[in-house]
Backbone as a printed PyTorch tensor [residue, N CA C, xyz], in Angstrom:
tensor([[[-138.0370,  -55.9400,   -5.3170],
         [-137.9750,  -56.9030,   -6.4070],
         [-138.7780,  -58.1550,   -6.0620]],

        [[-138.6620,  -58.5850,   -4.8030],
         [-139.3550,  -59.7840,   -4.3720],
         [-140.8740,  -59.6140,   -4.4910]],

        [[-141.3700,  -58.4170,   -4.1800],
         [-142.8120,  -58.1460,   -4.2660],
         [-143.2970,  -58.2570,   -5.7020]],

        [[-142.4910,  -57.7790,   -6.6440],
         [-142.8790,  -57.8390,   -8.0560],
         [-142.9120,  -59.2810,   -8.5570]],

        [[-141.9850,  -60.0940,   -8.1100],
         [-141.9760,  -61.4970,   -8.5170],
         [-143.1870,  -62.2190,   -7.9330]],

        [[-143.4980,  -61.9580,   -6.6710],
         [-144.6900,  -62.5660,   -6.0620],
         [-145.9400,  -62.1230,   -6.8080]],

        [[-145.9990,  -60.8640,   -7.1890],
         [-147.1320,  -60.3620,   -7.9650],
         [-147.2440,  -61.0800,   -9.3070]],

        [[-146.1170,  -61.3350,   -9.9520],
         [-146.1500,  -62.0430,  -11.2360],
         [-146.6470,  -63.4780,  -11.0680]],

        [[-146.2960,  -64.1240,   -9.9580],
         [-146.7870,  -65.4790,   -9.6870],
         [-148.3000,  -65.4570,   -9.5000]],

        [[-148.7730,  -64.5130,   -8.7120],
         [-150.2180,  -64.4110,   -8.4560],
         [-150.9630,  -64.1140,   -9.7500]],

        [[-150.4980,  -63.1380,  -10.5080],
         [-151.1540,  -62.8010,  -11.7730],
         [-151.1060,  -63.9580,  -12.7630]],

        [[-150.0060,  -64.6940,  -12.7760],
         [-149.8780,  -65.8330,  -13.6810],
         [-150.9250,  -66.9000,  -13.4300]],

        [[-151.1040,  -67.2520,  -12.1740],
         [-152.0710,  -68.3000,  -11.8590],
         [-153.5130,  -67.8100,  -11.9600]],

        [[-153.7700,  -66.5620,  -11.6100],
         [-155.1220,  -66.0180,  -11.7720],
         [-155.4830,  -65.9550,  -13.2530]],

        [[-154.5400,  -65.5290,  -14.0830],
         [-154.7900,  -65.4720,  -15.5190],
         [-155.0620,  -66.8360,  -16.1180]],

        [[-154.2830,  -67.8190,  -15.7210],
         [-154.4900,  -69.1730,  -16.2360],
         [-155.8280,  -69.7380,  -15.7520]],

        [[-156.1770,  -69.4820,  -14.4980],
         [-157.4580,  -69.9660,  -13.9740],
         [-158.6180,  -69.3260,  -14.7260]],

        [[-158.5190,  -68.0410,  -15.0130],
         [-159.5870,  -67.3640,  -15.7640],
         [-159.6680,  -67.8950,  -17.1890]],

        [[-158.5190,  -68.1640,  -17.7950],
         [-158.4980,  -68.6430,  -19.1720],
         [-159.1390,  -70.0190,  -19.2990]],

        [[-158.8780,  -70.8940,  -18.3390],
         [-159.3940,  -72.2560,  -18.3990],
         [-160.6820,  -72.4440,  -17.6000]],

        [[-161.2920,  -71.3830,  -17.1210],
         [-162.5030,  -71.4770,  -16.3200],
         [-163.6920,  -72.1210,  -17.0420]],

        [[-163.8050,  -72.0790,  -18.3820],
         [-164.9250,  -72.7760,  -19.0140],
         [-164.9680,  -74.2800,  -18.7250]],

        [[-163.8470,  -74.8680,  -18.3350],
         [-163.8210,  -76.2920,  -18.0060],
         [-164.6460,  -76.6210,  -16.7700]],

        [[-164.8770,  -75.6330,  -15.9140],
         [-165.6680,  -75.8900,  -14.7120],
         [-167.0000,  -75.1440,  -14.7560]],

        [[-167.3790,  -74.6630,  -15.9280],
         [-168.6910,  -74.0560,  -16.0930],
         [-168.7690,  -72.5700,  -15.8330]],

        [[-167.6500,  -71.9120,  -15.6720],
         [-167.6100,  -70.4670,  -15.4580],
         [-166.8380,  -69.8550,  -16.6170]],

        [[-167.3720,  -68.8350,  -17.2310],
         [-166.6360,  -68.1980,  -18.3210],
         [-166.0290,  -66.9040,  -17.8170]],

        [[-164.7700,  -66.9680,  -17.4150],
         [-164.0500,  -65.8000,  -16.9220],
         [-163.0560,  -65.2680,  -17.9360]],

        [[-163.1780,  -65.6730,  -19.1720],
         [-162.2090,  -65.2780,  -20.1890],
         [-162.4480,  -63.8510,  -20.6600]],

        [[-161.3540,  -63.1210,  -20.7770],
         [-161.3770,  -61.7930,  -21.3570],
         [-160.5740,  -61.7580,  -22.6570]],

        [[-159.7780,  -62.7720,  -22.8820],
         [-158.9730,  -62.8390,  -24.0890],
         [-157.5440,  -62.3510,  -23.9120]],

        [[-157.1960,  -61.8370,  -22.7330],
         [-155.8400,  -61.3270,  -22.5140],
         [-155.1680,  -61.9530,  -21.3010]],

        [[-155.8180,  -62.9130,  -20.6650],
         [-155.3270,  -63.4340,  -19.4000],
         [-154.0870,  -64.3020,  -19.4930]],

        [[-153.9570,  -65.0510,  -20.5520],
         [-152.9460,  -66.1020,  -20.5740],
         [-152.2370,  -66.1410,  -21.9270]],

        [[-151.3570,  -65.1880,  -22.1970],
         [-150.6980,  -65.1700,  -23.5080],
         [-149.9370,  -66.4490,  -23.8580]],

        [[-149.1730,  -67.0400,  -22.9290],
         [-148.4140,  -68.2250,  -23.3170],
         [-149.0860,  -69.5610,  -22.9860]],

        [[-150.3910,  -69.5480,  -22.6320],
         [-151.0480,  -70.8070,  -22.2630],
         [-151.0940,  -71.7830,  -23.4320]],

        [[-150.8780,  -73.0470,  -23.1450],
         [-150.9490,  -74.0430,  -24.2150],
         [-152.3970,  -74.2680,  -24.6540]],

        [[-152.6020,  -74.4510,  -25.9350],
         [-153.9430,  -74.6750,  -26.4560],
         [-154.1350,  -76.1200,  -26.8990]],

        [[-153.2780,  -76.9880,  -26.4260],
         [-153.3950,  -78.4020,  -26.7510],
         [-154.2740,  -79.0530,  -25.6920]],

        [[-155.3670,  -79.6220,  -26.1270],
         [-156.2960,  -80.2380,  -25.1890],
         [-156.0990,  -81.7540,  -25.2150]],

        [[-156.1070,  -82.3540,  -24.0530],
         [-155.9880,  -83.8040,  -23.9450],
         [-157.2380,  -84.3500,  -23.2760]],

        [[-157.4150,  -85.6280,  -23.3580],
         [-158.5790,  -86.2600,  -22.7440],
         [-158.2610,  -86.6080,  -21.2950]],

        [[-159.0010,  -86.0130,  -20.3850],
         [-158.8570,  -86.3290,  -18.9750],
         [-160.1620,  -86.9060,  -18.4670]],

        [[-160.1260,  -87.3960,  -17.2720],
         [-161.3110,  -88.0310,  -16.7000],
         [-162.4620,  -87.0500,  -16.4990]],

        [[-162.1510,  -85.8330,  -16.1320],
         [-163.2230,  -84.8660,  -15.8720],
         [-162.7790,  -83.4690,  -16.3000]],

        [[-163.7460,  -82.5910,  -16.4250],
         [-163.4470,  -81.2030,  -16.7610],
         [-162.7260,  -80.5130,  -15.6070]],

        [[-163.0270,  -80.9010,  -14.3830],
         [-162.3470,  -80.3140,  -13.2320],
         [-160.8740,  -80.6760,  -13.2430]],

        [[-160.5650,  -81.9230,  -13.5810],
         [-159.1670,  -82.3440,  -13.6680],
         [-158.4560,  -81.5800,  -14.7810]],

        [[-159.1220,  -81.4010,  -15.9160],
         [-158.5370,  -80.6350,  -17.0120],
         [-158.2710,  -79.2040,  -16.5700]],

        [[-159.2260,  -78.6070,  -15.8560],
         [-159.0630,  -77.2400,  -15.3560],
         [-157.8520,  -77.1260,  -14.4360]],

        [[-157.7380,  -78.0460,  -13.4880],
         [-156.6370,  -77.9870,  -12.5150],
         [-155.2930,  -78.1670,  -13.2150]],

        [[-155.1830,  -79.1680,  -14.0630],
         [-153.9030,  -79.4200,  -14.7410],
         [-153.5210,  -78.2760,  -15.6740]],

        [[-154.4720,  -77.7980,  -16.4560],
         [-154.1770,  -76.7040,  -17.3750],
         [-153.8780,  -75.4020,  -16.6350]],

        [[-154.5660,  -75.1730,  -15.5170],
         [-154.2960,  -73.9760,  -14.7250],
         [-152.8930,  -74.0310,  -14.1290]],

        [[-152.4930,  -75.1930,  -13.6410],
         [-151.1360,  -75.3110,  -13.0890],
         [-150.0800,  -75.1100,  -14.1820]],

        [[-150.2780,  -75.7550,  -15.3220],
         [-149.3070,  -75.6140,  -16.4180],
         [-149.2990,  -74.1850,  -16.9460]],

        [[-150.4730,  -73.6330,  -17.1900],
         [-150.5510,  -72.2610,  -17.6990],
         [-150.0720,  -71.2500,  -16.6860]],

        [[-150.3320,  -71.4940,  -15.4080],
         [-149.8720,  -70.5840,  -14.3630],
         [-148.3590,  -70.5220,  -14.2800]],

        [[-147.7160,  -71.6670,  -14.4150],
         [-146.2490,  -71.6950,  -14.4030],
         [-145.7060,  -70.9450,  -15.6220]],

        [[-146.2950,  -71.1830,  -16.7860],
         [-145.8520,  -70.4700,  -17.9900],
         [-146.0820,  -68.9710,  -17.8640]],

        [[-147.2350,  -68.5810,  -17.3490],
         [-147.5060,  -67.1600,  -17.1420],
         [-146.5240,  -66.5380,  -16.1590]],

        [[-146.2320,  -67.2640,  -15.0800],
         [-145.2990,  -66.7520,  -14.0840],
         [-143.9280,  -66.5100,  -14.7030]],

        [[-143.4640,  -67.4450,  -15.4960],
         [-142.1760,  -67.2690,  -16.1790],
         [-142.2330,  -66.0710,  -17.1190]],

        [[-143.3240,  -65.9630,  -17.8730],
         [-143.4830,  -64.8710,  -18.8280],
         [-143.5370,  -63.5190,  -18.1250]],

        [[-144.4440,  -63.3690,  -17.1520],
         [-144.5830,  -62.0940,  -16.4560],
         [-143.3530,  -61.7690,  -15.6180]],

        [[-142.7870,  -62.7690,  -14.9640],
         [-141.5740,  -62.5450,  -14.1810],
         [-140.4140,  -62.0790,  -15.0330]],

        [[-140.2760,  -62.6680,  -16.2140],
         [-139.2100,  -62.2510,  -17.1270],
         [-139.3980,  -60.8090,  -17.5750]],

        [[-140.6360,  -60.4440,  -17.8670],
         [-140.9120,  -59.0580,  -18.2640],
         [-140.5850,  -58.0770,  -17.1390]],

        [[-140.9510,  -58.4400,  -15.9150],
         [-140.6820,  -57.5620,  -14.7740],
         [-139.1860,  -57.4250,  -14.5430]],

        [[-138.4670,  -58.5380,  -14.5570],
         [-137.0090,  -58.4880,  -14.3560],
         [-136.3410,  -57.6900,  -15.4690]],

        [[-136.7700,  -57.8760,  -16.6960],
         [-136.2210,  -57.1310,  -17.8190],
         [-136.4840,  -55.6340,  -17.6720]],

        [[-137.6960,  -55.2620,  -17.3140],
         [-138.0320,  -53.8470,  -17.1330],
         [-137.2180,  -53.2350,  -16.0040]],

        [[-137.0840,  -53.9540,  -14.8990],
         [-136.3000,  -53.4260,  -13.7800],
         [-134.8230,  -53.3090,  -14.1430]],

        [[-134.3330,  -54.2330,  -14.9650],
         [-132.9530,  -54.1410,  -15.4370],
         [-132.7330,  -52.9090,  -16.3040]],

        [[-133.6940,  -52.6110,  -17.1690],
         [-133.5800,  -51.4070,  -17.9970],
         [-133.5880,  -50.1470,  -17.1410]],

        [[-134.4290,  -50.1200,  -16.1220],
         [-134.4890,  -48.9570,  -15.2360],
         [-133.1660,  -48.7940,  -14.5050]],

        [[-132.6040,  -49.8780,  -13.9970],
         [-131.3190,  -49.8060,  -13.2950],
         [-130.1980,  -49.3740,  -14.2350]],

        [[-130.1920,  -49.8900,  -15.4640],
         [-129.1700,  -49.5030,  -16.4360],
         [-129.2950,  -48.0200,  -16.7880]],

        [[-130.5130,  -47.5350,  -16.9050],
         [-130.7250,  -46.1170,  -17.2050],
         [-130.2270,  -45.2420,  -16.0590]],

        [[-130.5470,  -45.6440,  -14.8160],
         [-130.0710,  -44.8940,  -13.6520],
         [-128.5460,  -44.8790,  -13.6050]],

        [[-127.9280,  -46.0260,  -13.8830],
         [-126.4680,  -46.1130,  -13.8670],
         [-125.8660,  -45.2060,  -14.9350]],

        [[-126.4690,  -45.2060,  -16.1410],
         [-125.9690,  -44.3600,  -17.2310],
         [-126.1160,  -42.8830,  -16.8860]],

        [[-127.1930,  -42.5180,  -16.2300],
         [-127.3970,  -41.1270,  -15.8420],
         [-126.3630,  -40.6940,  -14.8040]],

        [[-126.0720,  -41.5680,  -13.8300],
         [-125.0520,  -41.2410,  -12.8260],
         [-123.6710,  -41.1290,  -13.4560]],

        [[-123.3710,  -42.0320,  -14.3790],
         [-122.0610,  -42.0130,  -15.0460],
         [-121.9370,  -40.7520,  -15.9130]],

        [[-123.0080,  -40.3160,  -16.5320],
         [-122.9760,  -39.1110,  -17.3550],
         [-122.7650,  -37.8620,  -16.5320]],

        [[-123.2530,  -37.8190,  -15.3270],
         [-123.0760,  -36.6440,  -14.4540],
         [-121.6410,  -36.5090,  -13.9610]],

        [[-120.9560,  -37.6340,  -13.8300],
         [-119.5740,  -37.6020,  -13.3220],
         [-118.6080,  -36.9970,  -14.3390]],

        [[-118.9440,  -37.0780,  -15.5890],
         [-117.9980,  -36.5940,  -16.6150],
         [-118.1320,  -35.1320,  -16.8640]]])
């Protein structure tokens, strides 16, 4: 379980960095990297600062989103296994 959560953290921040990469002159967008990223732009001193702040905010949101999906999926798998074991006992 711990490995899956770490994977969700890594994917969350990589996705957010790719989504906001145009701020630093690199276009790494594929259109699927950051589903919950905020699209509200504010005025910052530099594009690099905007990239860092948006990547941190989007990465945290992605981590919560992906982590929740992983925990939910693992819960369904465990519930299914439990139901199968309970059905065999009867």
